[in-house]
C-alpha positions as CSV (number, residue, x, y, z in Angstrom):
1,X,118.2,-39.8,132.6
2,X,116.2,-42.5,131.1
3,X,118.2,-45.5,129.8
4,X,117.1,-48.4,127.6
5,X,116.8,-50.5,130.8
6,X,114.1,-48.2,132.1
7,X,112.2,-48.8,128.9
8,X,108.6,-49.2,129.2
9,X,106.7,-48.0,132.1
10,X,106.0,-46.4,135.2
11,X,103.5,-44.2,136.8
12,X,103.4,-40.4,136.5
13,X,103.0,-39.7,140.1
14,X,103.3,-35.9,140.5
15,X,101.0,-34.1,142.8
16,X,98.3,-35.1,140.5
17,X,98.8,-36.9,137.2
18,X,97.2,-38.6,134.3
19,X,96.9,-42.3,134.0
20,X,100.1,-44.3,134.5
21,X,102.7,-44.6,131.8
22,X,103.0,-47.9,130.1
23,X,106.1,-47.2,128.1
24,X,109.3,-45.3,128.4
25,X,112.1,-45.1,125.9
26,X,114.9,-42.8,125.2
27,X,115.7,-41.6,121.7
28,X,117.7,-39.2,119.7
29,X,116.0,-35.8,120.0
30,X,116.0,-35.5,116.3
31,X,115.2,-39.1,115.5
32,X,112.2,-39.6,113.1
33,X,111.2,-35.9,113.3
34,X,111.6,-35.2,109.6
35,X,108.7,-36.6,107.6
36,X,109.5,-38.7,104.5
37,X,108.6,-37.6,101.0
38,X,104.9,-38.0,100.4
39,X,104.1,-37.4,104.1
40,X,104.9,-33.7,104.4
41,X,102.3,-31.3,105.6
42,X,100.3,-29.5,102.9
43,X,101.7,-26.1,102.2
44,X,98.3,-24.5,102.7
45,X,98.0,-25.9,106.2
46,X,101.4,-24.5,107.1
47,X,100.3,-21.1,105.8
48,X,97.2,-21.3,107.9
49,X,99.3,-22.1,111.0
50,X,101.6,-19.2,110.2
51,X,98.7,-16.8,109.8
52,X,97.2,-17.8,113.2
53,X,100.6,-17.6,114.8
54,X,101.2,-14.1,113.5
55,X,97.7,-12.9,114.4
56,X,98.2,-14.0,118.0
57,X,101.7,-12.6,118.1
58,X,100.6,-9.2,116.8
59,X,97.1,-8.8,118.2
60,X,96.7,-10.7,121.5
61,X,95.9,-8.3,124.3
62,X,99.2,-9.2,126.1
63,X,102.5,-9.8,124.5
64,X,103.6,-13.4,124.3
65,X,107.0,-14.4,123.1
66,X,107.5,-16.7,120.1
67,X,109.0,-19.5,122.1
68,X,105.9,-19.7,124.4
69,X,103.5,-19.6,121.5
70,X,105.3,-22.5,119.9
71,X,105.2,-24.5,123.1
72,X,101.5,-23.9,123.3
73,X,101.2,-25.2,119.8
74,X,103.0,-28.4,120.7
75,X,100.9,-28.9,123.7
76,X,97.7,-28.4,121.6
77,X,98.8,-31.0,119.1
78,X,99.4,-33.6,121.7
79,X,96.4,-32.8,123.7
80,X,94.2,-33.3,120.7
81,X,95.4,-36.9,120.1
82,X,94.2,-38.8,123.2
83,X,94.0,-38.4,126.9
84,X,97.4,-39.8,127.6
85,X,99.7,-38.0,125.1
86,X,101.1,-34.8,126.4
87,X,104.0,-32.3,126.4
88,X,106.5,-32.6,129.3
89,X,108.1,-29.3,130.1
90,X,111.1,-29.0,132.5
91,X,109.1,-29.4,135.7
92,X,106.9,-32.3,134.5
93,X,109.9,-34.1,132.9
94,X,111.8,-33.9,136.1
95,X,108.8,-35.1,138.0
96,X,108.4,-38.0,135.7
97,X,112.0,-39.1,136.2
98,X,111.8,-38.7,140.0
99,X,108.6,-40.5,140.3
100,X,110.1,-43.9,139.4
101,X,111.3,-44.0,143.0
102,X,107.7,-43.8,144.3
103,X,108.4,-40.6,146.3
104,X,107.1,-37.2,145.5
105,X,105.5,-34.1,146.9
106,X,101.8,-33.5,146.4
107,X,98.3,-34.8,147.2
108,X,98.7,-38.5,146.1
109,X,95.9,-38.7,143.6
110,X,95.7,-40.1,140.0
111,X,93.4,-38.0,137.7
112,X,92.3,-38.0,134.1
113,X,90.0,-35.9,131.9
114,X,86.4,-37.0,131.3
115,X,83.8,-34.8,129.5
116,X,86.1,-31.7,130.0
117,X,86.3,-32.3,133.8
118,X,89.2,-33.4,135.8
119,X,88.2,-36.7,137.3
120,X,89.7,-38.8,140.0
121,X,91.0,-42.2,138.8
122,X,92.2,-43.3,142.2
123,X,93.7,-41.9,145.4
124,X,97.0,-43.5,146.4
125,X,97.2,-45.4,149.6
126,X,98.2,-43.5,152.8
127,X,98.3,-40.1,151.1
128,X,96.5,-36.8,151.8
129,X,93.9,-37.6,149.1
130,X,93.2,-41.0,150.5
131,X,93.0,-39.7,154.1
132,X,90.6,-37.0,153.0
133,X,88.2,-39.7,151.6
134,X,88.5,-38.9,147.8
135,X,87.1,-41.7,145.7
136,X,87.5,-43.1,142.2
137,X,85.0,-41.3,139.9
138,X,84.9,-38.0,141.9
139,X,84.8,-35.0,139.7
140,X,87.0,-32.0,140.7
141,X,84.9,-28.9,139.8
142,X,86.9,-26.2,141.3
143,X,90.3,-25.7,142.9
144,X,90.4,-23.0,145.6
145,X,87.3,-21.5,144.1
146,X,88.5,-21.5,140.4
147,X,86.7,-23.7,137.9
148,X,88.6,-26.6,136.3
149,X,86.1,-27.2,133.5
150,X,88.0,-27.3,130.2
151,X,91.3,-26.9,131.9
152,X,94.0,-29.2,130.5
153,X,95.4,-32.0,132.6
154,X,98.8,-30.5,132.8
155,X,97.5,-27.1,133.8
156,X,95.3,-28.6,136.5
157,X,98.3,-30.6,137.8
158,X,100.4,-27.4,137.9
159,X,97.7,-25.5,139.8
160,X,97.5,-28.3,142.4
161,X,101.2,-28.2,143.1
162,X,102.6,-26.3,146.0
163,X,105.0,-26.4,148.9
164,X,104.8,-29.1,151.5
165,X,102.4,-28.1,154.3
166,X,100.3,-25.7,152.2
167,X,96.6,-26.4,151.7
168,X,94.4,-26.6,148.7
169,X,90.6,-26.8,148.6
170,X,88.9,-29.1,146.0
171,X,85.2,-28.8,145.2
172,X,84.0,-32.3,144.5
173,X,81.0,-33.7,142.7
174,X,80.2,-37.3,143.6
175,X,77.7,-39.7,142.4
176,X,75.0,-40.1,145.1
177,X,75.5,-36.6,146.5
178,X,73.0,-34.0,145.5
179,X,75.3,-31.0,146.0
180,X,79.0,-30.5,145.4
181,X,81.1,-30.3,148.6
182,X,84.6,-29.0,149.5
183,X,87.5,-31.0,150.7
184,X,90.6,-29.3,152.0
185,X,93.9,-31.2,151.7
186,X,97.3,-30.3,153.0
187,X,100.1,-31.0,150.6
188,X,102.7,-33.5,151.9
189,X,105.6,-35.7,150.8
190,X,104.0,-38.8,149.4
191,X,106.0,-41.9,150.0
192,X,104.3,-44.8,148.2
193,X,105.0,-48.2,149.5
194,X,103.9,-50.2,146.5
195,X,103.7,-53.7,148.1
196,X,102.4,-55.0,151.5
197,X,101.5,-58.4,152.7
198,X,100.0,-60.3,155.7
199,X,98.5,-63.6,156.7
200,X,94.7,-63.4,156.7
201,X,94.0,-66.9,158.0
202,X,96.2,-69.9,158.7
203,X,97.9,-70.7,155.4
204,X,96.2,-67.9,153.4
205,X,98.1,-64.8,152.5
206,X,97.2,-61.3,151.2
207,X,99.4,-59.3,148.9
208,X,98.5,-55.7,148.2
209,X,100.1,-53.9,145.2
210,X,99.2,-50.2,145.1
211,X,101.1,-49.3,142.0
212,X,104.0,-50.6,139.8
213,X,107.3,-48.9,140.6
214,X,110.7,-49.8,139.3
215,X,111.3,-52.1,142.3
216,X,107.9,-53.6,142.6
217,X,108.8,-57.0,141.0
218,X,111.6,-57.5,143.6
219,X,109.4,-56.3,146.4
220,X,106.7,-58.8,145.5
221,X,109.2,-61.6,145.5
222,X,110.5,-60.5,148.9
223,X,106.9,-60.4,150.4
224,X,106.1,-63.8,149.0
225,X,109.2,-65.3,150.7
226,X,108.3,-63.6,153.9
227,X,104.8,-65.1,153.8
228,X,106.2,-68.6,153.1
229,X,108.6,-68.3,156.0
230,X,105.5,-68.0,158.3
231,X,104.4,-71.6,157.4
232,X,102.8,-73.5,154.5
233,X,101.0,-71.1,152.1
234,X,97.8,-72.7,150.8
235,X,96.4,-69.7,148.8
236,X,97.1,-66.1,148.1
237,X,94.9,-63.0,147.4
238,X,96.6,-60.5,145.1
239,X,94.8,-57.1,145.6
240,X,95.1,-54.8,142.5
241,X,92.1,-52.7,143.3
242,X,92.6,-48.9,142.8
243,X,96.1,-49.7,141.3
244,X,96.6,-47.1,138.5
245,X,99.4,-49.1,136.9
246,X,103.0,-48.0,136.4
247,X,106.2,-49.7,135.2
248,X,105.5,-52.3,132.5
249,X,108.6,-54.3,133.2
250,X,107.5,-54.5,136.9
251,X,104.1,-55.8,135.9
252,X,105.8,-58.5,133.8
253,X,108.0,-59.4,136.8
254,X,105.0,-59.7,139.0
255,X,103.1,-61.9,136.6
256,X,106.3,-64.0,136.1
257,X,106.4,-64.7,139.8
258,X,103.3,-66.8,139.5
259,X,103.8,-68.3,136.1
260,X,106.1,-71.1,135.1
261,X,106.3,-70.1,131.4
262,X,104.3,-68.4,128.6
263,X,103.5,-65.0,127.2
264,X,102.7,-62.3,129.7
265,X,101.8,-59.3,127.4
266,X,102.6,-58.0,123.9
267,X,102.4,-54.6,122.2
268,X,101.5,-53.6,118.7
269,X,102.1,-50.2,117.1
270,X,102.9,-48.6,113.7
271,X,106.6,-48.7,114.2
272,X,108.7,-51.9,114.4
273,X,110.2,-50.8,117.8
274,X,106.7,-50.7,119.3
275,X,106.0,-54.4,118.6
276,X,107.3,-56.2,121.6
277,X,106.7,-59.4,123.5
278,X,107.3,-60.2,127.2
279,X,107.3,-63.8,128.5
280,X,107.6,-65.5,131.8
281,X,110.8,-67.3,132.8
282,X,110.6,-70.9,134.3
283,X,109.7,-71.1,137.9
284,X,106.5,-70.3,139.9
285,X,107.5,-68.9,143.3
286,X,104.2,-70.1,144.8
287,X,104.4,-73.7,143.5
288,X,101.0,-73.4,141.9
289,X,98.9,-72.6,145.0
290,X,95.4,-71.2,144.3
291,X,95.4,-67.4,143.5
292,X,92.6,-64.9,143.6
293,X,93.2,-61.5,141.9
294,X,91.0,-58.6,143.1
295,X,90.3,-55.7,140.6
296,X,87.9,-52.8,140.3
297,X,87.3,-49.8,138.1
298,X,90.4,-48.1,139.6
299,X,92.6,-51.0,138.4
300,X,94.4,-49.7,135.2
301,X,97.2,-50.2,132.8
302,X,100.0,-52.4,134.4
303,X,97.5,-53.8,136.9
304,X,95.3,-54.9,134.0
305,X,98.3,-56.6,132.4
306,X,98.9,-58.8,135.5
307,X,95.2,-59.6,135.9
308,X,94.8,-60.4,132.2
309,X,97.9,-62.6,132.1
310,X,97.0,-64.7,135.1
311,X,93.4,-65.0,133.9
312,X,94.4,-66.1,130.4
313,X,96.8,-68.7,131.7
314,X,94.1,-69.9,134.1
315,X,96.5,-69.3,136.9
316,X,94.1,-67.2,139.0
317,X,90.5,-66.5,139.6
318,X,89.8,-62.8,139.0
319,X,87.2,-61.3,141.3
320,X,85.7,-57.9,141.8
321,X,84.3,-55.5,139.2
322,X,85.4,-54.5,135.6
323,X,88.8,-52.7,135.5
324,X,89.4,-49.3,134.1
325,X,90.3,-50.2,130.5
326,X,93.6,-48.4,129.8
327,X,95.4,-50.5,127.3
328,X,97.6,-48.1,125.4
329,X,101.4,-47.6,125.6
330,X,103.0,-44.2,126.1
331,X,106.6,-43.6,125.0
332,X,108.6,-40.7,126.5
333,X,110.7,-39.2,123.8
334,X,113.2,-36.5,124.9
335,X,113.2,-33.4,122.6
336,X,116.1,-31.7,124.3
337,X,117.9,-32.0,127.7
338,X,115.0,-31.0,129.8
339,X,111.8,-31.4,127.7
340,X,110.0,-34.4,126.2
341,X,106.8,-35.6,124.7
342,X,104.7,-38.5,126.0
343,X,103.2,-40.1,123.0
344,X,100.8,-43.0,122.6
345,X,102.7,-45.4,120.4
346,X,101.0,-48.8,120.7
347,X,98.3,-50.9,122.3
348,X,99.0,-53.9,124.5
349,X,97.3,-57.3,124.4
350,X,96.9,-60.1,126.9
351,X,98.4,-63.6,126.1
352,X,95.1,-64.6,124.4
353,X,95.2,-61.5,122.2
354,X,92.6,-59.5,124.1
355,X,92.9,-55.7,123.8
356,X,92.0,-54.1,127.1
357,X,91.7,-50.6,125.6
358,X,88.3,-49.0,126.5
359,X,87.0,-52.4,127.7
360,X,89.0,-53.5,130.7
361,X,89.3,-56.9,132.3
362,X,86.0,-58.6,133.2
363,X,86.3,-60.6,136.4
364,X,85.5,-64.3,136.5
365,X,83.4,-63.7,139.5
366,X,81.7,-60.4,140.0
367,X,81.7,-59.2,143.6
368,X,80.6,-55.6,144.3
369,X,82.0,-53.7,147.2
370,X,79.1,-53.5,149.6
371,X,78.4,-53.0,153.3
372,X,77.1,-56.2,154.8
373,X,75.3,-56.5,158.1
374,X,74.9,-59.8,159.9
375,X,71.4,-60.8,161.1
376,X,71.3,-61.3,164.8
377,X,70.8,-65.0,165.7
378,X,68.8,-66.2,168.6
379,X,70.9,-66.9,171.7
380,X,71.3,-70.7,171.9
381,X,73.0,-73.1,174.3
382,X,75.4,-75.7,172.9
383,X,76.2,-79.1,174.3
384,X,79.4,-77.7,175.7
385,X,77.4,-75.3,177.9
386,X,75.5,-78.0,179.6
387,X,76.7,-78.9,183.1
388,X,78.3,-82.3,183.3
389,X,78.6,-82.7,179.5
390,X,80.8,-85.4,178.2
391,X,84.2,-84.5,176.7
392,X,85.1,-84.8,173.0
393,X,85.6,-88.4,171.9
394,X,88.9,-87.5,170.2
395,X,90.2,-85.3,173.0
396,X,89.4,-82.0,171.3
397,X,88.7,-78.8,173.2
398,X,85.1,-77.8,173.9
399,X,83.5,-75.0,171.8
400,X,80.7,-73.4,173.7
401,X,78.3,-70.6,172.8
402,X,80.8,-67.9,173.8
403,X,83.6,-69.4,171.7
404,X,81.3,-69.5,168.7
405,X,80.2,-65.9,169.2
406,X,83.8,-64.7,169.2
407,X,84.5,-66.6,166.0
408,X,81.3,-65.1,164.4
409,X,82.3,-61.6,165.5
410,X,85.8,-62.1,163.8
411,X,84.1,-63.1,160.6
412,X,81.6,-60.2,160.9
413,X,84.5,-57.8,161.4
414,X,86.2,-59.0,158.2
415,X,82.9,-58.8,156.3
416,X,82.2,-55.3,157.5
417,X,85.7,-54.0,156.7
418,X,86.0,-55.5,153.2
419,X,83.5,-58.0,151.8
420,X,85.5,-58.5,148.6
421,X,88.5,-59.8,150.6
422,X,86.2,-62.0,152.7
423,X,84.6,-63.5,149.5
424,X,88.1,-64.0,147.9
425,X,89.3,-65.8,151.0
426,X,86.3,-68.2,150.9
427,X,87.0,-68.9,147.2
428,X,90.6,-69.7,148.1
429,X,89.6,-72.1,150.8
430,X,87.2,-73.8,148.4
431,X,89.8,-74.1,145.7
432,X,92.3,-75.5,148.2
433,X,89.8,-78.0,149.6
434,X,88.9,-79.2,146.1
435,X,92.6,-79.6,145.1
436,X,93.3,-81.5,148.3
437,X,90.4,-83.9,147.8
438,X,91.5,-84.4,144.2
439,X,95.0,-85.2,145.3
440,X,93.7,-87.7,147.9
441,X,91.5,-89.3,145.3
442,X,94.4,-89.7,142.8
443,X,96.6,-91.2,145.6
444,X,93.9,-93.7,146.5
445,X,93.5,-94.7,142.9
446,X,97.2,-95.1,142.5
447,X,97.4,-97.4,145.6
448,X,94.5,-99.5,144.4
449,X,96.2,-100.1,141.1
């Protein structure tokens, strides 16, 4: 069951789901369900609903029980509000609760609805969808030959579910491809490791957050400590690309790890309970080292909270491309023991009061993901290649043409794999060099005075 502690956030990570949840709360199933005087539905509208209900009940080609019709009505009400409000039946409610652990059965893909089509928001790392090469922006036209145009998100998710090991064929329309193409995926247990880290270059670390689960804040802290144990950390890349979001509290904890104080995010809605503020506690785990945050159009919700907070506090340089722009808060309200509604109840804002909704985070430095090819340089001989050359005056090792070629190949390998990370690393080195020279200048000034 949800408790107040799980309040606010996590990702709906069923086989395929909508955009990540930004808010979770538990309430009395009957709480606030009776409208106050003056806000009741007009009697004529209720009569119209009753007439339609009865016509379907009596005249539809197949018999449908009253309970099912009422459930359809509830789904229709929520579906008509916005892309992220929905009805959670027993299966989807169970999935929502289970998914806070980051483990589920399915394809490992985040989807939304755009122009009546089921559209890929982002494939999750190391999942059937990612291994099959699905990309953000792909449109799923058909599932095993059946059209998904106009199909609700919940129904599409239900169709994509199935036992582990079973296969499903998606017909994909992709920008740049003249014709749709089929991709066959085998359903599997998806175990999402939300945080990974490594050292890219001496003193420069890389932290990848693929989504925000309940334990992501603690996992980030553990990865930072591990990076620091490897030696002095001079700069860090925080990679939030294709991160669909997740648990709000975890996004606050992640931002808090790099901030010494100040507001991280706040929410505003119609009810008093929807107006909340989250602030960082004293202490920056990284002691103010330079940070670069990478985002793209697959970075949504909680990922945008982190990027926006670090950008507003001038704690990090944000690089990449504009983020997705999902700045609304969904609250999960139980209706009974096994059903709930997911209702959009507020918008969230960055520390400087920016609403991300339908706009996204704009990077400080725009860097598109491209494939870069190095121009072949003419083969040259260096001083170190000459027979009988003198040694280095400071006793340093020789660097001949072969050494330089190996270094260049290493750089080319990085550039070819991910030019955005390569550019971010260069920015980090530049920031660190500037800070170091600034410190040295201040020290010389202090000694002179």
